[in-house]
C-alpha positions in Angstrom: 88.4 78.7 89.5 90.3 75.4 87.7 91.8 75.7 85.1 93.2 72.6 82.7 95.8 72.9 80.1 98.4 70.6 78.5 101.7 72.3 77.8 104.7 70.3 76.7 106.8 68.1 79.2 109.8 70.6 78.7 107.9 73.7 79.3 106.4 72.2 82.0 110.1 71.2 83.4 111.1 74.8 83.3 108.1 76.0 85.0 108.8 73.7 87.8 112.9 74.8 88.4 111.8 78.3 88.4 109.2 77.8 91.0 111.1 76.3 93.2 113.9 79.0 92.5 111.5 81.3 93.2 110.9 79.1 96.5 107.1 79.0 95.2 104.6 75.8 95.2 104.2 75.5 90.5 100.2 76.6 91.1 101.3 79.9 93.1 104.5 80.6 90.0 102.2 80.2 87.3 99.7 82.4 88.4 102.4 85.1 89.3 102.9 85.1 85.5 99.9 85.2 83.9 99.0 88.5 86.6 101.5 90.3 85.0 100.5 89.2 81.3 96.7 89.5 81.3 95.8 92.5 81.3 93.5 94.4 84.2 89.9 94.6 84.1 88.2 97.9 84.3 88.9 99.9 87.4 86.1 100.0 89.9 87.7 103.3 90.9 85.8 106.7 89.5 87.9 107.9 86.3 89.3 111.6 86.8 86.5 113.3 84.8 83.4 111.1 86.9 85.2 112.4 89.5 84.9 116.1 88.8 81.4 115.7 87.3 79.9 114.4 90.1 81.7 117.1 92.3 80.6 119.7 90.0 76.8 118.0 90.3 77.3 118.7 94.1 78.4 121.8 93.7 75.8 123.2 91.5 73.0 121.8 93.9 71.1 125.0 95.3 68.8 125.5 97.8 64.8 125.0 96.4 63.5 128.4 94.9 60.5 128.0 97.2 62.8 127.4 100.3 64.7 131.1 100.0 61.1 132.5 99.0 60.4 132.1 102.4 63.0 132.6 104.2 62.7 136.1 102.4 59.8 136.5 103.4 60.9 135.7 107.1 64.1 137.8 107.0 61.7 140.7 106.2 59.5 140.1 109.2 62.4 139.9 111.3 63.4 143.0 109.6 60.1 144.7 110.6 59.6 142.8 113.8 56.9 141.1 113.0 58.1 137.6 113.6 56.3 135.2 115.5 58.0 132.6 117.6 57.4 129.6 115.4 58.0 131.6 112.5 61.3 132.7 114.1 61.9 128.8 114.6 61.4 128.0 111.1 63.6 131.1 110.0 66.7 129.4 112.2 65.8 126.3 110.6 66.2 127.4 107.4 69.2 130.1 108.0 71.3 126.4 109.4 70.5 124.5 106.2 71.6 127.0 104.0 74.4 127.5 105.7 75.0 123.7 106.1 74.7 123.3 102.5 77.2 126.3 101.3 79.8 124.5 104.4 79.3 121.3 101.8 79.1 123.6 98.7 82.9 124.6 99.7 83.6 121.0 100.6 83.4 120.3 97.3 84.6 123.4 95.9 88.1 122.2 98.0 87.8 119.0 96.8 87.8 119.4 93.0 90.7 122.3 93.1 92.8 120.3 94.9 91.7 117.3 92.0 92.7 120.0 89.1 96.0 120.6 91.0 94.5 124.6 90.8 94.0 127.3 93.8 90.0 128.2 95.2 90.1 131.3 94.0 90.9 129.9 90.4 88.3 127.7 90.8 85.7 129.7 92.0 86.7 132.1 89.0 85.9 129.8 86.3 82.8 128.4 87.6 81.9 132.1 88.2 81.0 131.4 91.8 81.4 135.2 93.5 83.1 134.7 97.4 79.7 134.9 99.9 77.5 134.3 97.2 74.1 132.7 97.9 73.9 131.3 94.2 
């Protein structure tokens, strides 16, 4: 981008002298001065509150109720030794899905506890999350 401005000759001379002393050309010198004087634009990084909100949303994601019902039904069949091979494979898939969701939830809890600079236990207590719960 190019901007043309009119400045008094004495200011131009002082700028050129200062730029030479700094070992810079005049354009770069003026750019550096302006960078220090112009307020920065909006940050592209998430604010602390936005990060916290995002992590809380991820932590609160759960396994769908229908999946839990199917999981519990398949577990009851397994306990009664009435599970066929297809149902057994489905039970394993759902168990893996639950484990992965719990692991992801824990990663998000750890990240949030670091962000808030509190222990994981304190964070879980404040959120009403009990260790080992499936909620």
